[in-house]
Residue, then its C-alpha position, 0 to 999 in steps of 0.5 A: x499500500x502506498x502512503x501519501x507521503x510517498x505520493x508527495x515524494x514522487x510528485x514533480x511540484x513538490x520535488x526537492x522539498x525536505x522530508x520533514x516538510x513532506x511529512x507535515x504536508x501529508x497530514x493535509x493531503x489524501x489520495x483522490x479520483x476525478x471522473x471525466x466530465x466531473x466539475x472540480x471547482x467553479x469560478x467565484x466559489x470558495x477555494x478550500x482545497x488544491x490538487x497535485x495531478x498524478x494522472x489524467x487531464x483537467x481543463x481550466x475554463x472560465x465563463x464568458x457571457x454569450x459564449x458559456x464556459x471557454x477552455x483556456x488550458x489543459x492541466x496534466x499529470x505532474x501539475x498542480x491544480x489550484x492556486x486561489x486558495x492561497x490568496x484572500x478572498x479565497x475564491x476560484x479565478x477559473x473553473x476546472x473539469x476533469x477531461x479523463x479519469x484523474x488521480x489526484x492528491x487533494x489538499x486541505x487549504x486551511x491546514x496548508x495555510x497554517x503550516x505556511x504561516x508557522x514555517x517561514x521557510x516552507x511558506x516562502x518555498x511553496x508561495x514561490x512554487x505557486x506564484x510560478x503556477x499563477x504566472x504560467x495560468x495567467x499567460x495561458x489565459x491571455x494567449x487563449x483570449x487573444x486566440x478567441x478574440x483575434x480578428x480573422x485574417x482578410x480572405x484571399x482577394x479581399x481588398x484591404x484599403x489603399 
């Protein structure tokens, strides 16, 4: 039987963390599974957990008036899902839906925030890692918005002025 700490030790997001930190984090974590089509969280709702993906795929989305939920990025094994739990007001900035059967390690946000507050070094390290995720996700959202709203190129033979 695989222990939660061993799952943490094997996950790329936590690579290089000292064993005592992983042990403390393991008390806030539990293995989980999400099934295709299952909504994991919805934009604007309370962000009270986060996940490390062990396998599968999850699509991040956000609602666009008149267009429904627009996919902006697909998160795969080895990635982290959720960062809004770390920053007040603790509301999801995006939504997430499982695309395929997805094995996760689910963390309690309040407990993890307590660990971060109690240990400055652990807090700095986790916050730095999550900030990289935030920057990557915002970049993906920006790229997707440009793709969605970029004007279509002129057709062949279309007069472009002059």
